[in-house]
C-alpha positions in Angstrom: -92.1 67.6 -55.6 -93.7 67.6 -59.0 -93.1 71.3 -59.4 -89.4 70.9 -58.5 -89.0 68.1 -61.1 -90.7 70.2 -63.8 -88.4 73.2 -63.0 -85.3 71.0 -63.1 -86.4 69.5 -66.3 -87.1 72.9 -67.9 -83.7 74.2 -66.8 -81.9 71.2 -68.3 -83.9 71.5 -71.5 -83.0 75.2 -71.8 -79.3 74.4 -71.0 -79.1 71.8 -73.7 -81.3 73.6 -76.3 -78.3 74.9 -78.2 -76.8 71.5 -78.7 -78.7 70.7 -81.9 -78.2 74.2 -83.3 -74.5 74.0 -82.6 -74.4 70.8 -84.7 -75.2 72.5 -88.0 -76.7 75.9 -87.3 -80.3 76.5 -87.9 -80.4 75.6 -91.6 -82.2 73.0 -93.6 -81.2 69.4 -93.8 -82.7 66.7 -96.1 -81.6 63.2 -96.5 -82.5 59.5 -96.6 -81.8 56.4 -94.7 -82.3 52.7 -94.7 -83.7 51.8 -91.3 -83.2 48.4 -89.9 -85.0 46.4 -87.3 -82.2 44.8 -85.4 -83.8 43.1 -82.3 -86.8 43.0 -80.0 -90.5 42.3 -80.4 -91.9 45.1 -82.4 -91.1 48.6 -83.7 -90.1 50.2 -87.0 -89.4 47.4 -89.5 -86.8 47.7 -92.3 -87.8 50.6 -94.5 -86.7 53.6 -96.5 -87.0 56.9 -94.6 -86.9 60.5 -95.7 -85.2 62.8 -93.2 -85.8 66.5 -92.7 -84.5 69.2 -90.3 -86.4 72.5 -90.5 -84.6 75.7 -89.6 -85.0 76.9 -86.0 -86.8 73.7 -84.9 -84.3 71.5 -82.9 -85.7 68.1 -84.1 -84.8 65.7 -86.9 -87.8 64.3 -88.5 -88.1 61.0 -90.4 -91.0 59.5 -92.5 -90.8 56.1 -93.9 -92.8 53.3 -95.6 -92.3 49.5 -95.6 -93.9 46.4 -97.0 -96.3 45.0 -95.9 -97.6 48.5 -96.0 -96.9 50.6 -92.9 -95.9 54.2 -92.2 -93.1 55.0 -89.7 -92.6 58.3 -88.1 -89.6 59.6 -86.0 -88.8 62.8 -84.3 -85.4 63.1 -82.4 -83.9 65.9 -80.4 -80.0 65.7 -80.2 -79.0 66.8 -76.7 -75.2 66.1 -77.2 -73.1 66.5 -80.3 -69.3 66.7 -80.7 -66.2 65.8 -82.6 -64.3 62.6 -82.0 -61.4 62.9 -84.5 -60.9 64.7 -87.8 -64.1 64.3 -89.8 -65.8 61.9 -87.3 -68.5 63.3 -85.0 -71.1 61.8 -82.7 -74.6 62.7 -81.5 -76.9 61.3 -78.8 -80.5 62.2 -78.5 -84.0 61.4 -77.3 -87.0 61.0 -79.5 -90.4 59.5 -80.3 -91.6 57.1 -83.0 -94.9 55.9 -84.4 -95.7 53.0 -86.6 -99.1 52.8 -88.4 -100.0 49.4 -89.9 -102.9 48.9 -92.3 -102.9 45.0 -92.3 -103.7 44.2 -89.6 -104.8 47.6 -88.3 -102.5 48.6 -85.5 -100.6 51.7 -84.1 -97.4 51.5 -82.1 -96.2 54.6 -80.2 -93.0 54.8 -78.2 -89.7 56.6 -77.3 -86.2 56.1 -78.5 -82.6 57.1 -77.7 -80.6 57.5 -80.9 -76.8 57.2 -80.8 -75.1 58.2 -84.1 -71.7 58.4 -85.7 -71.3 61.0 -88.5 -68.6 61.3 -91.2 -68.3 64.6 -93.1 -66.5 63.7 -96.4 -67.5 67.1 -98.1 -67.0 69.8 -95.5 -70.1 70.5 -93.4 -72.5 69.9 -96.3 -72.7 66.1 -96.7 -73.1 63.9 -93.6 -72.9 60.1 -93.8 -74.2 58.4 -90.6 -74.7 55.2 -88.8 -77.3 55.2 -86.0 -78.5 52.8 -83.3 -81.6 53.6 -81.2 -82.9 51.5 -78.3 -86.7 51.9 -78.3 -89.6 51.2 -76.0 -93.3 51.5 -76.9 -96.8 50.3 -76.7 -98.9 48.5 -79.3 -102.5 49.7 -79.3 -104.2 46.6 -80.7 -103.5 44.2 -79.2 -102.3 46.2 -76.3 -98.8 45.1 -75.3 -95.4 46.4 -74.4 -92.7 46.5 -77.1 -88.9 46.9 -77.0 -86.5 46.8 -79.8 -83.2 48.1 -81.3 -83.6 50.3 -84.3 -80.7 51.0 -86.7 -80.1 53.2 -89.6 -77.5 54.0 -92.3 -77.9 57.1 -94.4 -76.9 60.5 -95.5 -78.1 64.1 -95.0 -77.4 67.2 -97.0 -77.1 70.4 -94.8 -77.9 73.9 -96.4 
């Protein structure tokens, strides 16, 4: 049964692997966002994040800092992307996040499901977006389950 599930998952991953590339090709994207902690009991706090898409890697990466000092990391794969109307698009993905705190020392690891709306005011070069991401994770010290709703508003430049 495990082998069948692995094969089905691999086929689904291959079938959707073009979705991110279809969004903007395989080029570079850089940007920034203000991430927001909207609800729950943990997770990425409000912070400024730097965003990066590297050619031929179907992930959108984010690195952020907040106060009191912590580092937040995200990596998302968009499995669905499409046009709603005119210059308004959407995306849906799956991803992972990590939060590393220095005071008190703690690490939170988890998964997330980002849903985004994109507006393209300058062709396919400038993207302005709004994103919500339900997330679930585990805090390492003290060990506990965490859930939350992450949000973000930002922009990306595609090259």
